[in-house]
N, C-alpha and C positions, 0 to 999 in steps of 0.2 A: 741044256735047256731046249724044250720043244717049242717050235714056233706055232702060234695059234693060227688055225685055218678058219677064215671067215668065208662062208658061202655067200653067193649072190642073194639068196633068199633072206639072209640075215641083215643085209644092207637095206637102208631106206632109199629107194630110188624115186625120183620125182615122177609125177604123172607126165605122160607124153604130151607135148604141146600140140602136135598134129595127129590127126586120125586118118587112116586110109578109109576108102569108101566102105569096105566091109565092116570096119569098127564103127564108123559113123552110122551105118544102118543098125547095128546092134545097139548103139547108144540111144538112137531115136526110136527104136522099135519098128522101123519101117524097112521096106525091102531095098536091096542094093539098086534095083532098077528105078525105084522112086527117087533115090538120092542122085543117081546119074541124070534122070530127067530134070530135076531141079537145078543141077549144075549146068546142063546144056542149055536150058532156057534162061539162065542168068538169075534165077530166083535164089539160089544158094551159092554163097561166096565160097570159092575153092581155089587152090593154087596147084599148079603143075610142078611135079618134081622130075627134073631131067627129061621133060617132054613125055613122060610115061604115066606115072601114078598121080592121081588127084589126092591132095591133102586138105583136110578140113580141120576146123577148130570146134571145140564144144560150144564156144560162145557164138560162132556163126550158125551152128545147127540150132541152138536155142533161139536165136533171133529169127531164123527162118520159120521155125515151128510156131513161135509167138505171132509172127506176121500172117501166118496161114491157118491159124486155128480159130475156131468159133467157140466161145464159152457155152457151156450147158446152162441154160437159164430156166430149166423146167422146175 
């Protein structure tokens, strides 16, 4: 009998809970420097991982974008 090999691509992996700054920038469509600026000014909630990397959640990015966006009323 041959054992079935299941590749990682065949498994359903959950979405990551935290995003790094690079991924948060890609998610929001903004630059990494804009994300860092928002973190350092306290506008965007972020967590430090082992005193090195900043970690963000999609919910925190969405809330920050909502709070700093102006709707187009044209």
